[in-house]
N, C-alpha and C positions, 0 to 999 in steps of 0.2 A: 091653698088646695081646697078645692070643692068637695064637699063630703055629702054622702047620701046615706040612707039608712043602712046600707050594705057596706059602705066604705069606713074604715077606721078613721077616727079623727085624731091626727098627730099633734095638734096644737098643745102647747104647754104655758103655764104661767109661772114667770120668775120674778116674784114681787110684782111691781106694777106693770112689767112688760109681758105682752103675750106674744109668744114665738110661734110661727106656723108648723115648727116641728122642733123635737128636742136635741137637734144635732148642731153643735157649735164649733166652728174651726178654732183650735187652740192658738194662743199667742206664741210667736216663735217658730211656727211651723207652717204658717200660711201667709208669710211676708206681710205685706200691707193689703192683701187681698186682691190687687191689680194683677199679680203674678199668675193668678188662676183663671183670668179672663179667657185665655185661649182653650181652657178645658170645659167650662160650663158657666151658665148664668148663676153668679154667686149669690143672687137674691133668693135661689131655691134653699139656701141654707136657713136654719132657724136664726142664726147669726154668725158672725165671725169676730174674732178677737185680734186686733192688729198687734203686730209685735211691740214690745216695750218701747215707750217714747221717753225720753228725757229732755231736760231744758235745752241743752246744747247737743249738737251731733256727737256720736261716740264711735270710736273706731273699732272697739272691741278687742279681743285678745289676739295675738299673733297665731298664725297657723303653726302646727296642726291643730284643728279646732273641732274636728268631729272623728269618732273612731267607731266602727261597727262592733257590736258585741253579739254573742251567739243568739240572744233573744231581744234585741234592741240596739240602742246606741248609746254612746257618751258623747255629750257636747260641751264645749267650753267656748261658745261664740263671744261671751263677755258683752251681751246686750248691745250689740252694733244697732245703731240707727241713726236717722237723718235728722234727729232733733224736732222740737216742737213747732217752731216757725216754718220749716220747710214742710213738714207734714201738713200742716193746715193749709199752706199755699198750694202744694201741688199733688197731694194725695186725697184730701178731703172732696175737692170737687169731683174727682173720678168716682169715689165711693158714693157719693150723693147720686150721680148720674145712673149709677148701677141699681139703685133702689134697695140695696142690700141693708140689712140690719147690722150695724157694726158698733163694735165696743172697743175701747182703747185701753191697753195695759200700760200702766205708768210705773216709773221707778225714779229713784233719786239716791244720792249719797247722804242727804240729810231730810229731815222732816220738811225743812223749808223748801227744798227743791220738789218734793212731791206737791206741796201746796201750789208752787208756780205752775207745774204742768197741769193740774187739776183745774186751777182757775182759768188757764188758757184753752183748755179743752171744753170747759163748760159754757164757752160762749158759742159752741157749735149747736145749732138748734137740731141737726140732724143725728147727732151722737145719741146712742141708746143708753149706754152706761159706761161707767169708769171702773176698770178692773185694777186694784192696787197690787203690785207685785211685793209681797212683804219678805222676800227671800233675799233682798239686797242688803250688803253689808253697810252699816250705819258708821261714817267715819268718825263721827263725834263720839262714838262709844267703842273705839277701838277695833272696828270691823265686825262687831257682833251684828249678825242680822236682825232687822226689825222684828221678823216673825219667829225669833227663837225663843222669845219670853213672852208671857201674857201681857206684862206691862208695856213691853216695847210695842207690841201689836196694837194694843188698846190705844196708846198715845197716838201711834201713826194714823190708826183709823179715824179716830176723833178728829184729828187736825184736818184730814182730807175731807171729812163729813162736814165740817164747819166752813170748808171753802165752797163746796159744791152742792147744788140741789138735785144733781143727776143721780140716778140709781148707782149705788155703790157696791161693787162686788169686791171681796178681798180673797185673794189667792194664797193659800196657806202652804207652807213648807211641810214636808213629811219628816223633817230632820229634827223632831221634838219628841218630848217623852209622853205627852198625853194631847192627842190630837182634839179631844173633846174640850179640854180647857181652853185651847187656842181658839177653837170655833166660838165658844161662848164669850171669849173676850172681844172678838170681832163684832158679835152680835150686840154686846152690851155698849160698844163704842158707837154704834149706829149703822153698822153694815146692813145692805138690804139683802145681800146673798153672800155666800162663801163658795169659792171653787178650790177643789182639791183633787189631787195633790199635785204640787210641783215635783221636780225631779228628785230623785235620791242621789246623795253624793257618792261618786264612785271613782275609780281609776283603772288604767290598763297599762301594762308594761310589756317591753319586748325583752324576753329572757336571754336573747343572744347579745343584743347591743347593751343590755342592762340599763336601758333608759326608758322613761315614761313615754307613752305613745301621744299623749296630749302635751302641747307646750306648756300649758297651764297646770300640768301634773294631774290635777283632779278635775272632774267634770260632772255634769248632771246625767243620770241614767234615766233613759225613757224607753218606752216600747213595751211589748208583751211581758217581758221580765218583771215589771212592777205592778202588773195588774191586780194579783192576789193582795198586795200590800195596800193598793189604793182603795180596792174594793172594801177591805177591812176598815180603813180610815174613813171612807164615806159613810159606811154603816154606823160607826161610832159617832161621827159628826152629827149624822141625821137625828140621833137619839138626844144629842146634847143642845140642840138649837131648834128654835121655832122658824127661823127664817129659811128661805129655800138653800139647798145644797147642789151645787153642780159638780158631777163626778168627771174626774180626768184621770188617766193612767192606762196606757196599754190598750186602748179600745181599738180592735181591728175590723170588727163585724158588728152586724145588728144584734146577735145574741150576746156579744161582749156588752153593748150598750144596755140592752135589757137587763143584764145582771145588775148594774147600776141603779137602774130605775127601780128594780125589784127590792133593793135594799134601801129605797128611799130618795133617791136623787131626782130633783125635778127636771134636770136636763143633763147632757153630757158634752164634754169637749173631746174633740178628736185631734191628736197631735201628730205623733211620730209616723202613723200611717199615711199621712198626706205626703210625706217624703218618699215613700215606696210607691204609693198609687196616688197620682193627683186627683182622681175620681173617687177617693175613698169615703169622703162625707155624703156624697150623693149616692154611692152604692149602700152605705149604712142606712140613710133615709129610706131608700126603696126596700131594704131589707126588713126594717122595722115594720113598715107597711105590710109587707108580706107575713111576718111573724104574727102580728096583730090578727090578720085575717085567718090564718091557720089556727090560731088559738082562740078565736071567737071573742077577742078584746076589742071593744068599740071605741074606747078612749083610754088614755094612759092613766088618768086618775084612778080607775078601777083596778090598775096593776100596781101602781106605785107604792112601795112599802109593804107589800103583802107576803114578805118572806115568811115562811112556815118554820117555826122553831120548835 
């Protein structure tokens, strides 16, 4: 974006990365990025986060996997993806051609699987960063999520950090007692940034059939319903760590995004809104520019973290 003395500067820094604007498409809601080619030039985004990639292809959960809720949705996709090898062979060349800044979300059932994916991705010179999905169940620990304890999160982050020199983002689960403690554990283990929040666990049932609406019974709640919770957790995380915090959770508009920046977020990720409006990210970028012009804000650094208490 070309700026003048009258044009707001939307650029932001997330650790070593400089992004042209603070809007990032969130993992799981933007596919591999290619799906949005018909709608707009995805290089307009600050960045995009590719859906979670595992060592081998994953089929995910059986349907029904998505249920609408009054203010969002529940999903139990089960991290369906094409696996590391096919991603590198068939998706990366198209992303590189698009000139978009892309980040890859990674997950595994064991720490060793995370290491394999991180090592394979680190070979990609075009990859901007790795985002670790810490909400996955660790099969060696009886299904306890890696990100449910500070010790588990620290160990996972440290092992991925040792594998890769790429910027490392760690995506935190909200299903914990103290998000500040979790954020600090990721920072202490070498994370370059943290992203939060991932979905809240929820469920939906049919009172007539007396059955759960999701085949998996429970799923992840996202959308506007979780924004107040996400905003509070981002605010707490920003106070707990010195590394950048990327806010996620129910962002539908430019003003929603500015709320997260106001409490300290370096950037934001837009998720569920993409499923309702494929142009949501671009609309939010344009809206942020308009908000800054109206409020006389020339760059986001002068606004970030200025919440009056």
